C-alpha positions in Angstrom: -35.4 6.1 -32.1 -32.3 8.3 -32.9 -30.7 7.5 -35.9 -27.0 7.4 -35.2 -24.5 6.7 -37.8 -22.5 3.6 -37.5 -19.1 5.4 -37.0 -20.3 7.7 -34.2 -21.5 4.3 -32.2 -18.4 2.6 -32.9 -16.4 5.8 -31.7 -18.7 6.0 -28.7 -18.4 2.3 -28.0 -14.5 2.5 -28.0 -14.5 5.7 -25.9 -16.5 3.8 -23.3 -14.7 0.5 -23.3 -11.3 1.9 -23.4 -11.6 5.3 -21.5 -13.9 4.6 -18.9 -12.7 1.3 -17.6 -15.9 -0.4 -18.5 -16.9 -3.6 -16.4 -20.1 -5.5 -16.0 -22.0 -8.0 -13.9 -25.2 -10.0 -14.8 -27.2 -11.0 -11.5 -30.1 -13.3 -11.7 -33.4 -12.4 -10.0 -32.6 -14.4 -7.0 -29.6 -12.6 -6.4 -26.8 -15.1 -7.8 -24.0 -14.1 -10.3 -24.7 -15.1 -13.8 -21.6 -13.3 -15.8 -19.5 -10.8 -15.5 -16.8 -9.1 -17.7 -14.6 -5.9 -18.2 -12.2 -4.1 -16.1 -13.6 -5.3 -12.5 -10.4 -5.7 -10.6 -10.0 -1.6 -11.1 -13.0 -1.5 -8.7 -11.8 -4.1 -6.4 -14.2 -7.0 -7.6 -12.2 -9.9 -8.1 -12.5 -13.7 -7.4 -16.1 -14.0 -8.3 -18.0 -17.0 -8.4 -20.8 -18.1 -10.7 -24.0 -19.1 -8.9 -23.3 -17.4 -5.6 -25.1 -14.4 -4.0 -23.7 -11.1 -5.5 -23.8 -9.0 -2.2 -21.5 -11.7 -0.6 -19.3 -10.9 -3.4 -19.8 -7.1 -4.1 -20.6 -5.5 -0.8 -21.7 -2.1 -2.3 -24.9 -3.7 -3.9 -26.2 -4.8 -0.8 -29.9 -3.6 -0.6 -29.9 -2.6 -4.5 -30.6 -5.9 -6.1 -33.1 -7.3 -7.3 -34.4 -4.4 -9.2 -37.9 -3.7 -9.8 -38.7 -2.5 -13.4 -36.8 0.7 -13.5 -33.2 1.4 -13.9 -30.8 3.0 -11.2 -27.9 5.2 -11.8 -25.5 6.2 -9.1 -23.1 8.8 -10.3 -19.4 9.0 -8.9 -19.7 6.2 -6.5 -16.5 5.9 -4.4 -15.0 2.5 -4.1 -12.8 1.5 -1.2 -9.9 1.3 -3.5 -10.4 4.9 -4.1 -11.8 4.5 -7.8 -14.8 6.5 -8.5 -17.5 4.8 -10.7 -20.7 5.7 -12.2 -22.9 2.6 -11.7 -25.5 1.8 -13.9 -28.1 -0.9 -12.8 -30.9 -1.9 -15.2 -33.5 -5.0 -15.6 -33.5 -7.3 -18.6 -35.1 -10.6 -19.1 -31.7 -12.2 -18.5 -31.6 -10.5 -14.9 -30.2 -7.5 -13.8 -27.1 -5.8 -15.1 -24.8 -3.9 -13.1 -22.2 -1.5 -15.3 -19.2 0.3 -13.8 -17.7 3.0 -15.8 -14.6 5.0 -14.1 -15.8 8.3 -12.9 -12.5 9.5 -11.3 -11.8 12.5 -13.8 -15.3 13.7 -13.5 -14.8 13.4 -9.6 -11.6 15.4 -9.8 -12.9 17.8 -12.1 -16.0 18.6 -10.0 -13.8 18.8 -6.8 -11.7 21.2 -8.5 -14.4 23.6 -9.5 -15.8 23.1 -5.9 -12.6 24.4 -4.3 -12.4 27.3 -7.1 -16.1 28.3 -6.1 -15.4 28.1 -2.4 -12.0 30.3 -3.0 -13.9 32.8 -4.9 -16.5 33.0 -2.1 -13.8 33.6 0.4 -12.2 36.2 -1.6 -15.6 38.1 -2.1 -16.2 38.0 1.6 -12.7 39.7 2.1 -13.6 42.3 -0.4 -16.8 43.2 1.0 -15.4 43.4 4.8 -12.4 45.9 3.3 -15.2 47.8 1.3 -17.3 48.3 4.6 -14.1 49.6 6.7 
């Protein structure tokens, strides 16, 4: 196991909790919501009811739960509210955990890089046409 100093762990936790709009759900293996917390409203998740089926409350989880014994990571998943989230799902003895971390900045950064790559490719094509004349 990695030996990480306590101040580094504290910094990372603060960064994730404050900077990435951390939110979580705990879902029993029968699909019913057990617990939740964090900034769920940012992702459009509101009015949760304990003991009720999670897929009737959080539609994007349809077909993903219950988990087998393996975690699942869905990077940059776009919500209907325009927020992009990294979704981490992993099993535990208590049930299946769903962690949401805001990835909107990552999505915008990747889109900008892709746009620049496309523009460079178009410029390169124009230059080849000019040189071949």
